Structures are given as C-alpha cells and as structure tokens.
mmJSON file of the N, C-alpha and C atoms, coordinates in Angstrom:
{"data_MODEL":{"atom_site":{
"group_PDB":["ATOM","ATOM","ATOM","ATOM","ATOM","ATOM","ATOM","ATOM","ATOM","ATOM","ATOM","ATOM","ATOM","ATOM","ATOM","ATOM","ATOM","ATOM","ATOM","ATOM","ATOM","ATOM","ATOM","ATOM","ATOM","ATOM","ATOM","ATOM","ATOM","ATOM","ATOM","ATOM","ATOM","ATOM","ATOM","ATOM","ATOM","ATOM","ATOM","ATOM","ATOM","ATOM","ATOM","ATOM","ATOM","ATOM","ATOM","ATOM","ATOM","ATOM","ATOM","ATOM","ATOM","ATOM","ATOM","ATOM","ATOM","ATOM","ATOM","ATOM","ATOM","ATOM","ATOM","ATOM","ATOM","ATOM","ATOM","ATOM","ATOM","ATOM","ATOM","ATOM","ATOM","ATOM","ATOM","ATOM","ATOM","ATOM","ATOM","ATOM","ATOM","ATOM","ATOM","ATOM","ATOM","ATOM","ATOM","ATOM","ATOM","ATOM","ATOM","ATOM","ATOM","ATOM","ATOM","ATOM","ATOM","ATOM","ATOM","ATOM","ATOM","ATOM","ATOM","ATOM","ATOM","ATOM","ATOM","ATOM","ATOM","ATOM","ATOM","ATOM","ATOM","ATOM","ATOM","ATOM","ATOM","ATOM","ATOM","ATOM","ATOM","ATOM","ATOM","ATOM","ATOM","ATOM","ATOM","ATOM","ATOM","ATOM","ATOM","ATOM","ATOM","ATOM","ATOM","ATOM","ATOM","ATOM","ATOM","ATOM","ATOM","ATOM","ATOM","ATOM","ATOM","ATOM","ATOM","ATOM","ATOM","ATOM","ATOM","ATOM","ATOM","ATOM","ATOM","ATOM","ATOM","ATOM","ATOM","ATOM","ATOM","ATOM","ATOM","ATOM","ATOM","ATOM","ATOM","ATOM","ATOM","ATOM","ATOM","ATOM","ATOM","ATOM","ATOM","ATOM","ATOM","ATOM","ATOM","ATOM","ATOM","ATOM","ATOM","ATOM","ATOM","ATOM","ATOM","ATOM","ATOM","ATOM","ATOM","ATOM","ATOM","ATOM","ATOM","ATOM","ATOM","ATOM","ATOM","ATOM","ATOM","ATOM","ATOM","ATOM","ATOM","ATOM","ATOM","ATOM","ATOM","ATOM","ATOM","ATOM","ATOM","ATOM","ATOM","ATOM","ATOM","ATOM","ATOM","ATOM","ATOM","ATOM","ATOM","ATOM","ATOM","ATOM","ATOM","ATOM","ATOM","ATOM","ATOM","ATOM","ATOM","ATOM","ATOM","ATOM","ATOM"],
"id":[1,2,3,4,5,6,7,8,9,10,11,12,13,14,15,16,17,18,19,20,21,22,23,24,25,26,27,28,29,30,31,32,33,34,35,36,37,38,39,40,41,42,43,44,45,46,47,48,49,50,51,52,53,54,55,56,57,58,59,60,61,62,63,64,65,66,67,68,69,70,71,72,73,74,75,76,77,78,79,80,81,82,83,84,85,86,87,88,89,90,91,92,93,94,95,96,97,98,99,100,101,102,103,104,105,106,107,108,109,110,111,112,113,114,115,116,117,118,119,120,121,122,123,124,125,126,127,128,129,130,131,132,133,134,135,136,137,138,139,140,141,142,143,144,145,146,147,148,149,150,151,152,153,154,155,156,157,158,159,160,161,162,163,164,165,166,167,168,169,170,171,172,173,174,175,176,177,178,179,180,181,182,183,184,185,186,187,188,189,190,191,192,193,194,195,196,197,198,199,200,201,202,203,204,205,206,207,208,209,210,211,212,213,214,215,216,217,218,219,220,221,222,223,224,225,226,227,228,229,230,231,232,233,234,235,236,237],
"type_symbol":["N","C","C","N","C","C","N","C","C","N","C","C","N","C","C","N","C","C","N","C","C","N","C","C","N","C","C","N","C","C","N","C","C","N","C","C","N","C","C","N","C","C","N","C","C","N","C","C","N","C","C","N","C","C","N","C","C","N","C","C","N","C","C","N","C","C","N","C","C","N","C","C","N","C","C","N","C","C","N","C","C","N","C","C","N","C","C","N","C","C","N","C","C","N","C","C","N","C","C","N","C","C","N","C","C","N","C","C","N","C","C","N","C","C","N","C","C","N","C","C","N","C","C","N","C","C","N","C","C","N","C","C","N","C","C","N","C","C","N","C","C","N","C","C","N","C","C","N","C","C","N","C","C","N","C","C","N","C","C","N","C","C","N","C","C","N","C","C","N","C","C","N","C","C","N","C","C","N","C","C","N","C","C","N","C","C","N","C","C","N","C","C","N","C","C","N","C","C","N","C","C","N","C","C","N","C","C","N","C","C","N","C","C","N","C","C","N","C","C","N","C","C","N","C","C","N","C","C","N","C","C","N","C","C","N","C","C"],
"label_atom_id":["N","CA","C","N","CA","C","N","CA","C","N","CA","C","N","CA","C","N","CA","C","N","CA","C","N","CA","C","N","CA","C","N","CA","C","N","CA","C","N","CA","C","N","CA","C","N","CA","C","N","CA","C","N","CA","C","N","CA","C","N","CA","C","N","CA","C","N","CA","C","N","CA","C","N","CA","C","N","CA","C","N","CA","C","N","CA","C","N","CA","C","N","CA","C","N","CA","C","N","CA","C","N","CA","C","N","CA","C","N","CA","C","N","CA","C","N","CA","C","N","CA","C","N","CA","C","N","CA","C","N","CA","C","N","CA","C","N","CA","C","N","CA","C","N","CA","C","N","CA","C","N","CA","C","N","CA","C","N","CA","C","N","CA","C","N","CA","C","N","CA","C","N","CA","C","N","CA","C","N","CA","C","N","CA","C","N","CA","C","N","CA","C","N","CA","C","N","CA","C","N","CA","C","N","CA","C","N","CA","C","N","CA","C","N","CA","C","N","CA","C","N","CA","C","N","CA","C","N","CA","C","N","CA","C","N","CA","C","N","CA","C","N","CA","C","N","CA","C","N","CA","C","N","CA","C","N","CA","C","N","CA","C","N","CA","C","N","CA","C","N","CA","C","N","CA","C"],
"label_alt_id":[null,null,null,null,null,null,null,null,null,null,null,null,null,null,null,null,null,null,null,null,null,null,null,null,null,null,null,null,null,null,null,null,null,null,null,null,null,null,null,null,null,null,null,null,null,null,null,null,null,null,null,null,null,null,null,null,null,null,null,null,null,null,null,null,null,null,null,null,null,null,null,null,null,null,null,null,null,null,null,null,null,null,null,null,null,null,null,null,null,null,null,null,null,null,null,null,null,null,null,null,null,null,null,null,null,null,null,null,null,null,null,null,null,null,null,null,null,null,null,null,null,null,null,null,null,null,null,null,null,null,null,null,null,null,null,null,null,null,null,null,null,null,null,null,null,null,null,null,null,null,null,null,null,null,null,null,null,null,null,null,null,null,null,null,null,null,null,null,null,null,null,null,null,null,null,null,null,null,null,null,null,null,null,null,null,null,null,null,null,null,null,null,null,null,null,null,null,null,null,null,null,null,null,null,null,null,null,null,null,null,null,null,null,null,null,null,null,null,null,null,null,null,null,null,null,null,null,null,null,null,null,null,null,null,null,null,null],
"label_comp_id":["MET","MET","MET","THR","THR","THR","HIS","HIS","HIS","SER","SER","SER","GLU","GLU","GLU","HIS","HIS","HIS","ILE","ILE","ILE","ILE","ILE","ILE","ALA","ALA","ALA","LEU","LEU","LEU","ASP","ASP","ASP","THR","THR","THR","VAL","VAL","VAL","ARG","ARG","ARG","ALA","ALA","ALA","TRP","TRP","TRP","HIS","HIS","HIS","SER","SER","SER","GLY","GLY","GLY","PRO","PRO","PRO","ARG","ARG","ARG","ILE","ILE","ILE","VAL","VAL","VAL","VAL","VAL","VAL","GLU","GLU","GLU","VAL","VAL","VAL","ASP","ASP","ASP","ILE","ILE","ILE","VAL","VAL","VAL","LEU","LEU","LEU","ASP","ASP","ASP","PRO","PRO","PRO","ASP","ASP","ASP","LYS","LYS","LYS","THR","THR","THR","LEU","LEU","LEU","ARG","ARG","ARG","ASP","ASP","ASP","SER","SER","SER","HIS","HIS","HIS","ASP","ASP","ASP","ILE","ILE","ILE","ALA","ALA","ALA","GLU","GLU","GLU","ASP","ASP","ASP","LEU","LEU","LEU","GLN","GLN","GLN","ILE","ILE","ILE","LYS","LYS","LYS","LEU","LEU","LEU","GLU","GLU","GLU","SER","SER","SER","LEU","LEU","LEU","PRO","PRO","PRO","SER","SER","SER","VAL","VAL","VAL","GLU","GLU","GLU","ARG","ARG","ARG","ALA","ALA","ALA","TYR","TYR","TYR","VAL","VAL","VAL","HIS","HIS","HIS","CYS","CYS","CYS","ASP","ASP","ASP","TYR","TYR","TYR","GLU","GLU","GLU","TRP","TRP","TRP","SER","SER","SER","HIS","HIS","HIS","ALA","ALA","ALA","PRO","PRO","PRO","GLU","GLU","GLU","HIS","HIS","HIS","PHE","PHE","PHE","LEU","LEU","LEU","LYS","LYS","LYS","LYS","LYS","LYS","THR","THR","THR","LEU","LEU","LEU"],
"label_asym_id":["A","A","A","A","A","A","A","A","A","A","A","A","A","A","A","A","A","A","A","A","A","A","A","A","A","A","A","A","A","A","A","A","A","A","A","A","A","A","A","A","A","A","A","A","A","A","A","A","A","A","A","A","A","A","A","A","A","A","A","A","A","A","A","A","A","A","A","A","A","A","A","A","A","A","A","A","A","A","A","A","A","A","A","A","A","A","A","A","A","A","A","A","A","A","A","A","A","A","A","A","A","A","A","A","A","A","A","A","A","A","A","A","A","A","A","A","A","A","A","A","A","A","A","A","A","A","A","A","A","A","A","A","A","A","A","A","A","A","A","A","A","A","A","A","A","A","A","A","A","A","A","A","A","A","A","A","A","A","A","A","A","A","A","A","A","A","A","A","A","A","A","A","A","A","A","A","A","A","A","A","A","A","A","A","A","A","A","A","A","A","A","A","A","A","A","A","A","A","A","A","A","A","A","A","A","A","A","A","A","A","A","A","A","A","A","A","A","A","A","A","A","A","A","A","A","A","A","A","A","A","A","A","A","A","A","A","A"],
"label_entity_id":["1","1","1","1","1","1","1","1","1","1","1","1","1","1","1","1","1","1","1","1","1","1","1","1","1","1","1","1","1","1","1","1","1","1","1","1","1","1","1","1","1","1","1","1","1","1","1","1","1","1","1","1","1","1","1","1","1","1","1","1","1","1","1","1","1","1","1","1","1","1","1","1","1","1","1","1","1","1","1","1","1","1","1","1","1","1","1","1","1","1","1","1","1","1","1","1","1","1","1","1","1","1","1","1","1","1","1","1","1","1","1","1","1","1","1","1","1","1","1","1","1","1","1","1","1","1","1","1","1","1","1","1","1","1","1","1","1","1","1","1","1","1","1","1","1","1","1","1","1","1","1","1","1","1","1","1","1","1","1","1","1","1","1","1","1","1","1","1","1","1","1","1","1","1","1","1","1","1","1","1","1","1","1","1","1","1","1","1","1","1","1","1","1","1","1","1","1","1","1","1","1","1","1","1","1","1","1","1","1","1","1","1","1","1","1","1","1","1","1","1","1","1","1","1","1","1","1","1","1","1","1","1","1","1","1","1","1"],
"label_seq_id":[1,1,1,2,2,2,3,3,3,4,4,4,5,5,5,6,6,6,7,7,7,8,8,8,9,9,9,10,10,10,11,11,11,12,12,12,13,13,13,14,14,14,15,15,15,16,16,16,17,17,17,18,18,18,19,19,19,20,20,20,21,21,21,22,22,22,23,23,23,24,24,24,25,25,25,26,26,26,27,27,27,28,28,28,29,29,29,30,30,30,31,31,31,32,32,32,33,33,33,34,34,34,35,35,35,36,36,36,37,37,37,38,38,38,39,39,39,40,40,40,41,41,41,42,42,42,43,43,43,44,44,44,45,45,45,46,46,46,47,47,47,48,48,48,49,49,49,50,50,50,51,51,51,52,52,52,53,53,53,54,54,54,55,55,55,56,56,56,57,57,57,58,58,58,59,59,59,60,60,60,61,61,61,62,62,62,63,63,63,64,64,64,65,65,65,66,66,66,67,67,67,68,68,68,69,69,69,70,70,70,71,71,71,72,72,72,73,73,73,74,74,74,75,75,75,76,76,76,77,77,77,78,78,78,79,79,79],
"pdbx_PDB_ins_code":[null,null,null,null,null,null,null,null,null,null,null,null,null,null,null,null,null,null,null,null,null,null,null,null,null,null,null,null,null,null,null,null,null,null,null,null,null,null,null,null,null,null,null,null,null,null,null,null,null,null,null,null,null,null,null,null,null,null,null,null,null,null,null,null,null,null,null,null,null,null,null,null,null,null,null,null,null,null,null,null,null,null,null,null,null,null,null,null,null,null,null,null,null,null,null,null,null,null,null,null,null,null,null,null,null,null,null,null,null,null,null,null,null,null,null,null,null,null,null,null,null,null,null,null,null,null,null,null,null,null,null,null,null,null,null,null,null,null,null,null,null,null,null,null,null,null,null,null,null,null,null,null,null,null,null,null,null,null,null,null,null,null,null,null,null,null,null,null,null,null,null,null,null,null,null,null,null,null,null,null,null,null,null,null,null,null,null,null,null,null,null,null,null,null,null,null,null,null,null,null,null,null,null,null,null,null,null,null,null,null,null,null,null,null,null,null,null,null,null,null,null,null,null,null,null,null,null,null,null,null,null,null,null,null,null,null,null],
"Cartn_x":[-7.609,-8.918,-9.768,-9.704,-10.746,-10.105,-8.906,-8.241,-9.06,-9.344,-9.947,-10.911,-11.992,-12.852,-12.359,-11.213,-10.686,-9.741,-9.365,-8.352,-9.394,-9.016,-9.679,-9.343,-7.924,-7.429,-6.086,-5.593,-4.244,-3.583,-2.368,-1.616,-0.574,-0.027,1.085,1.152,1.138,1.486,2.501,3.595,4.709,5.225,5.536,6.086,7.266,8.328,9.493,10.162,10.869,11.437,12.59,12.89,14.1,14.533,15.035,15.363,14.158,13.795,12.676,11.347,11.274,10.048,10.112,8.779,8.608,8.725,9.113,9.046,7.799,6.981,5.726,5.968,5.452,5.418,3.967,3.305,1.912,1.887,1.463,0.986,-0.402,-0.958,-2.422,-2.83,-4.011,-4.465,-5.511,-5.412,-6.315,-6.95,-8.013,-8.631,-7.52,-7.207,-6.31,-6.51,-7.829,-8.169,-7.94,-7.505,-7.196,-5.954,-6.095,-5.003,-3.82,-2.642,-1.416,-1.533,-2.068,-2.235,-3.187,-4.166,-5.092,-4.455,-3.799,-3.089,-2.035,-1.371,-0.225,-0.756,-1.866,-2.388,-3.09,-3.668,-4.22,-2.997,-1.949,-0.807,-0.059,0.185,0.852,-0.051,-1.321,-2.232,-1.94,-2.053,-1.887,-0.531,0.429,1.727,1.913,1.379,1.432,0.501,-0.531,-1.281,-0.493,0.097,0.733,1.916,2.604,3.672,3.495,2.104,1.611,1.349,1.46,1.29,2.435,2.45,3.645,4.66,4.24,5.303,5.801,5.429,5.967,7.042,8.241,9.391,9.222,8.851,8.748,7.749,7.06,6.092,6.346,6.212,6.439,5.077,4.375,3.154,3.379,3.075,3.173,1.857,1.735,0.293,0.537,-0.59,-0.611,-2.043,-2.228,-3.636,-4.122,-3.387,-3.674,-2.777,-3.476,-2.553,-2.461,-2.681,-2.538,-1.136,-0.069,1.326,2.281,3.464,4.38,5.031,5.53,6.071,7.223,7.269,8.215,9.571,9.678,10.731,10.967,12.073,12.326,13.121,12.863,13.516,14.812,15.872,17.206,17.046,17.379,17.34,18.559,19.788,21.004,21.653,22.652,23.481,24.937],
"Cartn_y":[9.144,9.16,7.946,7.654,6.572,5.056,4.959,3.616,2.954,3.602,3.015,3.926,3.352,4.175,4.631,4.03,4.391,5.482,5.923,7.177,8.327,9.129,10.347,11.566,11.597,12.722,12.496,13.123,13.149,14.366,14.029,15.165,15.723,14.807,15.225,14.343,14.816,13.828,14.65,13.812,14.305,13.19,13.882,13.026,13.591,12.952,13.399,12.325,12.733,11.806,11.297,9.963,9.24,8.448,9.065,8.372,8.571,7.588,7.522,7.44,7.047,6.999,7.781,7.813,8.763,7.959,8.602,8.214,9.04,8.351,8.961,8.666,9.761,9.868,10.431,9.61,9.969,9.78,10.856,10.73,10.747,9.522,9.366,9.54,9.945,10.166,9.088,8.441,7.355,7.511,6.886,7.029,6.598,7.372,6.858,5.637,5.121,4.057,2.808,2.957,1.728,1.054,-0.256,-1.039,-0.887,-1.08,-1.093,-2.141,-3.234,-4.205,-3.647,-3.025,-2.375,-1.24,-0.357,0.799,0.334,-0.651,-1.179,-1.764,-2.544,-3.327,-2.245,-1.137,-0.068,0.603,0.894,1.582,0.74,-0.493,-1.484,-1.729,-1.863,-2.158,-0.93,0.472,1.636,1.676,1.122,1.24,0.246,-0.822,-1.839,-1.374,-0.737,-0.12,0.878,1.923,2.914,2.434,1.284,0.772,-0.125,-0.446,-1.208,-0.3,1.004,1.985,1.959,2.012,1.941,2.95,4.189,5.308,5.509,4.432,4.628,3.655,4.139,3.319,2.73,3.683,3.315,4.264,3.734,4.505,4.371,5.481,5.412,5.879,5.191,5.541,5.772,6.777,7.018,7.187,6.872,6.934,7.719,8.542,9.405,9.423,9.985,9.995,11.499,12.473,13.835,14.536,15.74,16.431,17.974,18.368,19.738,19.97,19.665,19.65,20.32,20.564,21.016,20.031,20.284,19.127,18.351,17.051,16.223,16.347,16.516,16.576,18.044,18.523,19.88,19.573,20.096,19.936,20.886,20.32,21.106,22.085,23.287,24.264,24.366,24.143,24.269,22.949,22.73,21.565,21.967],
"Cartn_z":[121.896,122.782,122.49,121.193,120.959,121.085,121.517,121.719,122.985,123.988,125.056,125.812,126.133,126.958,128.448,128.838,130.091,130.101,128.855,128.698,128.976,130.079,130.484,129.648,129.236,128.602,127.964,127.09,126.485,127.124,127.822,128.376,127.293,126.683,125.802,124.623,123.457,122.189,121.411,121.125,120.373,119.345,118.289,117.226,116.411,116.284,115.609,114.752,113.659,112.713,113.4,113.113,113.37,112.202,111.252,110.051,109.139,108.309,107.481,108.197,109.503,110.066,111.387,112.078,113.201,114.591,115.622,116.867,117.638,118.295,118.938,120.496,121.158,122.572,122.973,123.815,124.218,125.736,126.326,127.785,127.918,128.474,128.719,130.234,130.347,131.677,131.969,133.075,133.458,134.884,135.172,136.576,137.658,138.547,139.719,140.405,140.265,141.081,140.239,138.743,138.022,138.534,138.383,138.901,138.045,138.673,137.746,136.643,136.669,135.785,134.545,134.875,133.878,133.156,133.946,133.39,132.516,132.774,131.998,130.887,130.816,129.729,128.596,129.179,128.332,127.611,128.194,127.664,126.711,127.061,126.093,124.903,125.043,123.777,122.962,123.505,122.642,122.029,122.625,122.063,120.939,121.043,119.987,118.73,118.995,117.933,117.183,118.02,117.355,116.564,117.096,116.455,115.035,115.015,113.995,112.736,112.944,112.034,110.97,109.593,108.874,108.953,109.378,109.496,110.865,111.879,113.115,113.532,114.045,114.285,115.611,116.603,117.871,118.698,119.657,120.333,121.78,122.602,124.003,124.635,125.539,126.082,127.649,128.196,129.484,130.227,131.523,132.174,133.367,133.441,134.781,135.157,136.281,136.892,136.88,136.6,136.34,135.376,134.991,133.962,134.184,135.398,135.845,136.675,135.832,136.375,135.425,136.01,134.894,134.172,133.004,132.172,132.881,132.865,133.476,132.969,131.727,131.069,130.224,130.245,129.602,128.328,127.389,126.071,126.031,125.62,125.603,124.495,124.649,123.477,122.729,123.539,122.852,122.936,122.176,122.269,122.706],
"occupancy":[1.0,1.0,1.0,1.0,1.0,1.0,1.0,1.0,1.0,1.0,1.0,1.0,1.0,1.0,1.0,1.0,1.0,1.0,1.0,1.0,1.0,1.0,1.0,1.0,1.0,1.0,1.0,1.0,1.0,1.0,1.0,1.0,1.0,1.0,1.0,1.0,1.0,1.0,1.0,1.0,1.0,1.0,1.0,1.0,1.0,1.0,1.0,1.0,1.0,1.0,1.0,1.0,1.0,1.0,1.0,1.0,1.0,1.0,1.0,1.0,1.0,1.0,1.0,1.0,1.0,1.0,1.0,1.0,1.0,1.0,1.0,1.0,1.0,1.0,1.0,1.0,1.0,1.0,1.0,1.0,1.0,1.0,1.0,1.0,1.0,1.0,1.0,1.0,1.0,1.0,1.0,1.0,1.0,1.0,1.0,1.0,1.0,1.0,1.0,1.0,1.0,1.0,1.0,1.0,1.0,1.0,1.0,1.0,1.0,1.0,1.0,1.0,1.0,1.0,1.0,1.0,1.0,1.0,1.0,1.0,1.0,1.0,1.0,1.0,1.0,1.0,1.0,1.0,1.0,1.0,1.0,1.0,1.0,1.0,1.0,1.0,1.0,1.0,1.0,1.0,1.0,1.0,1.0,1.0,1.0,1.0,1.0,1.0,1.0,1.0,1.0,1.0,1.0,1.0,1.0,1.0,1.0,1.0,1.0,1.0,1.0,1.0,1.0,1.0,1.0,1.0,1.0,1.0,1.0,1.0,1.0,1.0,1.0,1.0,1.0,1.0,1.0,1.0,1.0,1.0,1.0,1.0,1.0,1.0,1.0,1.0,1.0,1.0,1.0,1.0,1.0,1.0,1.0,1.0,1.0,1.0,1.0,1.0,1.0,1.0,1.0,1.0,1.0,1.0,1.0,1.0,1.0,1.0,1.0,1.0,1.0,1.0,1.0,1.0,1.0,1.0,1.0,1.0,1.0,1.0,1.0,1.0,1.0,1.0,1.0,1.0,1.0,1.0,1.0,1.0,1.0,1.0,1.0,1.0,1.0,1.0,1.0],
"B_iso_or_equiv":[0.0,0.0,0.0,0.0,0.0,0.0,0.0,0.0,0.0,0.0,0.0,0.0,0.0,0.0,0.0,0.0,0.0,0.0,0.0,0.0,0.0,0.0,0.0,0.0,0.0,0.0,0.0,0.0,0.0,0.0,0.0,0.0,0.0,0.0,0.0,0.0,0.0,0.0,0.0,0.0,0.0,0.0,0.0,0.0,0.0,0.0,0.0,0.0,0.0,0.0,0.0,0.0,0.0,0.0,0.0,0.0,0.0,0.0,0.0,0.0,0.0,0.0,0.0,0.0,0.0,0.0,0.0,0.0,0.0,0.0,0.0,0.0,0.0,0.0,0.0,0.0,0.0,0.0,0.0,0.0,0.0,0.0,0.0,0.0,0.0,0.0,0.0,0.0,0.0,0.0,0.0,0.0,0.0,0.0,0.0,0.0,0.0,0.0,0.0,0.0,0.0,0.0,0.0,0.0,0.0,0.0,0.0,0.0,0.0,0.0,0.0,0.0,0.0,0.0,0.0,0.0,0.0,0.0,0.0,0.0,0.0,0.0,0.0,0.0,0.0,0.0,0.0,0.0,0.0,0.0,0.0,0.0,0.0,0.0,0.0,0.0,0.0,0.0,0.0,0.0,0.0,0.0,0.0,0.0,0.0,0.0,0.0,0.0,0.0,0.0,0.0,0.0,0.0,0.0,0.0,0.0,0.0,0.0,0.0,0.0,0.0,0.0,0.0,0.0,0.0,0.0,0.0,0.0,0.0,0.0,0.0,0.0,0.0,0.0,0.0,0.0,0.0,0.0,0.0,0.0,0.0,0.0,0.0,0.0,0.0,0.0,0.0,0.0,0.0,0.0,0.0,0.0,0.0,0.0,0.0,0.0,0.0,0.0,0.0,0.0,0.0,0.0,0.0,0.0,0.0,0.0,0.0,0.0,0.0,0.0,0.0,0.0,0.0,0.0,0.0,0.0,0.0,0.0,0.0,0.0,0.0,0.0,0.0,0.0,0.0,0.0,0.0,0.0,0.0,0.0,0.0,0.0,0.0,0.0,0.0,0.0,0.0],
"pdbx_formal_charge":[null,null,null,null,null,null,null,null,null,null,null,null,null,null,null,null,null,null,null,null,null,null,null,null,null,null,null,null,null,null,null,null,null,null,null,null,null,null,null,null,null,null,null,null,null,null,null,null,null,null,null,null,null,null,null,null,null,null,null,null,null,null,null,null,null,null,null,null,null,null,null,null,null,null,null,null,null,null,null,null,null,null,null,null,null,null,null,null,null,null,null,null,null,null,null,null,null,null,null,null,null,null,null,null,null,null,null,null,null,null,null,null,null,null,null,null,null,null,null,null,null,null,null,null,null,null,null,null,null,null,null,null,null,null,null,null,null,null,null,null,null,null,null,null,null,null,null,null,null,null,null,null,null,null,null,null,null,null,null,null,null,null,null,null,null,null,null,null,null,null,null,null,null,null,null,null,null,null,null,null,null,null,null,null,null,null,null,null,null,null,null,null,null,null,null,null,null,null,null,null,null,null,null,null,null,null,null,null,null,null,null,null,null,null,null,null,null,null,null,null,null,null,null,null,null,null,null,null,null,null,null,null,null,null,null,null,null],
"auth_seq_id":[1,1,1,2,2,2,3,3,3,4,4,4,5,5,5,6,6,6,7,7,7,8,8,8,9,9,9,10,10,10,11,11,11,12,12,12,13,13,13,14,14,14,15,15,15,16,16,16,17,17,17,18,18,18,19,19,19,20,20,20,21,21,21,22,22,22,23,23,23,24,24,24,25,25,25,26,26,26,27,27,27,28,28,28,29,29,29,30,30,30,31,31,31,32,32,32,33,33,33,34,34,34,35,35,35,36,36,36,37,37,37,38,38,38,39,39,39,40,40,40,41,41,41,42,42,42,43,43,43,44,44,44,45,45,45,46,46,46,47,47,47,48,48,48,49,49,49,50,50,50,51,51,51,52,52,52,53,53,53,54,54,54,55,55,55,56,56,56,57,57,57,58,58,58,59,59,59,60,60,60,61,61,61,62,62,62,63,63,63,64,64,64,65,65,65,66,66,66,67,67,67,68,68,68,69,69,69,70,70,70,71,71,71,72,72,72,73,73,73,74,74,74,75,75,75,76,76,76,77,77,77,78,78,78,79,79,79],
"auth_comp_id":["MET","MET","MET","THR","THR","THR","HIS","HIS","HIS","SER","SER","SER","GLU","GLU","GLU","HIS","HIS","HIS","ILE","ILE","ILE","ILE","ILE","ILE","ALA","ALA","ALA","LEU","LEU","LEU","ASP","ASP","ASP","THR","THR","THR","VAL","VAL","VAL","ARG","ARG","ARG","ALA","ALA","ALA","TRP","TRP","TRP","HIS","HIS","HIS","SER","SER","SER","GLY","GLY","GLY","PRO","PRO","PRO","ARG","ARG","ARG","ILE","ILE","ILE","VAL","VAL","VAL","VAL","VAL","VAL","GLU","GLU","GLU","VAL","VAL","VAL","ASP","ASP","ASP","ILE","ILE","ILE","VAL","VAL","VAL","LEU","LEU","LEU","ASP","ASP","ASP","PRO","PRO","PRO","ASP","ASP","ASP","LYS","LYS","LYS","THR","THR","THR","LEU","LEU","LEU","ARG","ARG","ARG","ASP","ASP","ASP","SER","SER","SER","HIS","HIS","HIS","ASP","ASP","ASP","ILE","ILE","ILE","ALA","ALA","ALA","GLU","GLU","GLU","ASP","ASP","ASP","LEU","LEU","LEU","GLN","GLN","GLN","ILE","ILE","ILE","LYS","LYS","LYS","LEU","LEU","LEU","GLU","GLU","GLU","SER","SER","SER","LEU","LEU","LEU","PRO","PRO","PRO","SER","SER","SER","VAL","VAL","VAL","GLU","GLU","GLU","ARG","ARG","ARG","ALA","ALA","ALA","TYR","TYR","TYR","VAL","VAL","VAL","HIS","HIS","HIS","CYS","CYS","CYS","ASP","ASP","ASP","TYR","TYR","TYR","GLU","GLU","GLU","TRP","TRP","TRP","SER","SER","SER","HIS","HIS","HIS","ALA","ALA","ALA","PRO","PRO","PRO","GLU","GLU","GLU","HIS","HIS","HIS","PHE","PHE","PHE","LEU","LEU","LEU","LYS","LYS","LYS","LYS","LYS","LYS","THR","THR","THR","LEU","LEU","LEU"],
"auth_asym_id":["A","A","A","A","A","A","A","A","A","A","A","A","A","A","A","A","A","A","A","A","A","A","A","A","A","A","A","A","A","A","A","A","A","A","A","A","A","A","A","A","A","A","A","A","A","A","A","A","A","A","A","A","A","A","A","A","A","A","A","A","A","A","A","A","A","A","A","A","A","A","A","A","A","A","A","A","A","A","A","A","A","A","A","A","A","A","A","A","A","A","A","A","A","A","A","A","A","A","A","A","A","A","A","A","A","A","A","A","A","A","A","A","A","A","A","A","A","A","A","A","A","A","A","A","A","A","A","A","A","A","A","A","A","A","A","A","A","A","A","A","A","A","A","A","A","A","A","A","A","A","A","A","A","A","A","A","A","A","A","A","A","A","A","A","A","A","A","A","A","A","A","A","A","A","A","A","A","A","A","A","A","A","A","A","A","A","A","A","A","A","A","A","A","A","A","A","A","A","A","A","A","A","A","A","A","A","A","A","A","A","A","A","A","A","A","A","A","A","A","A","A","A","A","A","A","A","A","A","A","A","A","A","A","A","A","A","A"],
"auth_atom_id":["N","CA","C","N","CA","C","N","CA","C","N","CA","C","N","CA","C","N","CA","C","N","CA","C","N","CA","C","N","CA","C","N","CA","C","N","CA","C","N","CA","C","N","CA","C","N","CA","C","N","CA","C","N","CA","C","N","CA","C","N","CA","C","N","CA","C","N","CA","C","N","CA","C","N","CA","C","N","CA","C","N","CA","C","N","CA","C","N","CA","C","N","CA","C","N","CA","C","N","CA","C","N","CA","C","N","CA","C","N","CA","C","N","CA","C","N","CA","C","N","CA","C","N","CA","C","N","CA","C","N","CA","C","N","CA","C","N","CA","C","N","CA","C","N","CA","C","N","CA","C","N","CA","C","N","CA","C","N","CA","C","N","CA","C","N","CA","C","N","CA","C","N","CA","C","N","CA","C","N","CA","C","N","CA","C","N","CA","C","N","CA","C","N","CA","C","N","CA","C","N","CA","C","N","CA","C","N","CA","C","N","CA","C","N","CA","C","N","CA","C","N","CA","C","N","CA","C","N","CA","C","N","CA","C","N","CA","C","N","CA","C","N","CA","C","N","CA","C","N","CA","C","N","CA","C","N","CA","C","N","CA","C","N","CA","C","N","CA","C","N","CA","C","N","CA","C"],
"pdbx_PDB_model_num":[1,1,1,1,1,1,1,1,1,1,1,1,1,1,1,1,1,1,1,1,1,1,1,1,1,1,1,1,1,1,1,1,1,1,1,1,1,1,1,1,1,1,1,1,1,1,1,1,1,1,1,1,1,1,1,1,1,1,1,1,1,1,1,1,1,1,1,1,1,1,1,1,1,1,1,1,1,1,1,1,1,1,1,1,1,1,1,1,1,1,1,1,1,1,1,1,1,1,1,1,1,1,1,1,1,1,1,1,1,1,1,1,1,1,1,1,1,1,1,1,1,1,1,1,1,1,1,1,1,1,1,1,1,1,1,1,1,1,1,1,1,1,1,1,1,1,1,1,1,1,1,1,1,1,1,1,1,1,1,1,1,1,1,1,1,1,1,1,1,1,1,1,1,1,1,1,1,1,1,1,1,1,1,1,1,1,1,1,1,1,1,1,1,1,1,1,1,1,1,1,1,1,1,1,1,1,1,1,1,1,1,1,1,1,1,1,1,1,1,1,1,1,1,1,1,1,1,1,1,1,1,1,1,1,1,1,1]
}}}
C-alpha cells in the first residue's frame, strides 16, 4: 500500500517458494479512470521493487479497478 498513493487497495497477496527464493503475486486496485500507461507504470515499478528484494525470485503484479469479485483463478487441490 505504501508503494504508490494511487493504490486504492490490495486484492490478493500470495507468496510461495520456488527453490531457495520466493515468487510473489500481488493484485492491486487502482482508480478505474487511470490511463493504461499510468496503471502499467505503477504496476511495473512495484514489480521491480519487489524483485529487488533479495529473497524474491519473481514478482507478478496484476491491476484491477475493483475488488468485489470472485477469484479469477482457482487453485487446484489435487494433482
């Protein structure tokens, strides 16, 4: 939330191990009137910031304009 004053909310934050380091997935909520360029730049800056952390292998940052929805991806419970 402190990365940018334009982030309205965090929808989802996940982190999991991938070898010795972790993979991070973050869904951020931005103003629906933000331009694509602005939204992209905010998300990319956050991705770069997260990937600069020594324990993070890779970061994925997704943008949305609302957070009152069902999860877009379902976790598979069985293999």
